[in-house]
Each structure stands twice: as structure tokens, then as C-alpha cells.
C-alpha distance (Angstrom), angle and dihedral (degrees) to the residues before:
residue distance angle dihedral
M1 . . .
V2 3.78 . .
N3 3.82 121.1 .
R4 3.81 87.8 -130.2
L5 3.78 127.7 -7.5
V6 3.92 91.8 -138.4
G7 3.71 128.1 10.3
R8 3.80 125.9 -141.1
K9 3.74 95.4 -82.2
G10 3.86 94.2 48.0
K11 3.80 94.6 -100.3
A12 3.81 122.1 131.4
A13 3.77 119.4 -98.4
A14 3.71 119.9 -84.2
W15 3.81 97.4 -116.3
A16 3.80 143.4 16.4
W17 3.73 136.3 175.4
D18 3.76 139.5 -160.0
D19 3.93 110.1 -99.7
I20 3.84 91.6 -144.8
T21 3.85 104.8 40.8
G22 3.87 100.7 19.7
V23 3.87 88.3 -129.1
K24 3.84 115.3 151.2
L25 3.84 112.2 -103.2
D26 3.88 131.4 -157.5
P27 3.84 104.6 -98.4
E28 3.86 91.5 -148.0
A29 3.85 89.2 55.6
V30 3.74 90.8 47.9
K31 3.84 90.3 49.9
A32 3.78 91.4 50.8
A33 3.83 91.9 48.1
R34 3.77 91.5 51.8
I35 3.81 92.0 48.7
E36 3.84 87.7 51.0
E37 3.75 91.7 50.9
I38 3.79 92.7 47.4
G39 3.84 88.2 54.8
Y40 3.82 89.8 55.1
V41 3.78 89.6 51.2
K42 3.78 93.4 50.6
K43 3.75 93.8 42.5
H44 3.93 92.5 53.0
E45 3.81 93.1 38.9
V46 3.86 93.5 -134.6
Y47 3.82 94.4 142.7
S48 3.72 138.9 51.1
K49 3.75 125.5 -176.5
V50 3.81 117.7 -133.9
K51 3.72 134.9 -179.3
R52 3.78 114.1 -105.4
S53 3.76 87.5 -130.1
S54 3.74 90.0 64.7
I55 3.81 95.5 57.0
Q56 3.76 114.9 106.9
A57 3.76 121.5 -120.2
G58 3.83 111.9 -87.2
Q59 3.92 92.6 28.3
K60 3.73 119.5 114.2
V61 3.73 133.5 -138.5
I62 3.83 113.4 -121.3
K63 3.79 110.0 -129.7
V64 3.75 117.1 -149.5
R65 3.82 138.3 175.5
W66 3.81 135.4 -171.0
I67 3.82 119.9 -96.3
D68 3.89 109.0 -156.2
I69 3.86 119.0 -170.5
N70 3.77 135.8 164.4
K71 3.82 107.2 -129.3
G72 3.77 90.5 -179.3
G73 3.76 128.3 56.5
E74 3.79 135.7 -93.0
E75 3.85 91.4 -89.1
N76 3.84 95.4 42.4
P77 3.79 107.4 26.1
M78 3.83 119.7 -170.5
I79 3.74 105.4 -170.4
R80 3.82 114.2 -156.8
S81 3.82 125.6 -172.0
R82 3.71 127.1 -167.8
């Protein structure tokens, strides 16, 4: 998890950690992994953003959060974000 993907000046967040092991991750690598994942979502058209005001009564907003993990090792990290 990253405290914020991008800060106010467009820089990556100051810290990130692996959601499974709790090990610190490189924020720039996490940012790149999230951008890659967003690219897949847009390519496959599995998500569309809507305004909360357009949601009908009785419908619920789906809450999500990023899961960041290192599928590689410390020497050869392979950061994945979902």
C-alpha cells in the first residue's frame, strides 16, 4: 500500500509496503505497477467511472483499494498492483 500514489507536485509517495509481507517497497516501482494495471483495465473495458449523483436509490458504491506485492525477491523485485 502507498500512502498516496502521487503527491501534490506529481512525485511518487514517500513510502509503500507489501500487503502480504509488510516489507517496504520502492514507491516509484509501485507507481509504475499501478499505471500498468490501469492500462489493462482500460484496454479490456472492465470499468467505467460514474458520478455518485447518477447512482439510483438503493444502489451501492463499490469501494476498492490497491493491493501491492513483490512477486520477486529483494534482489530482483517484481512489483504487482491489483
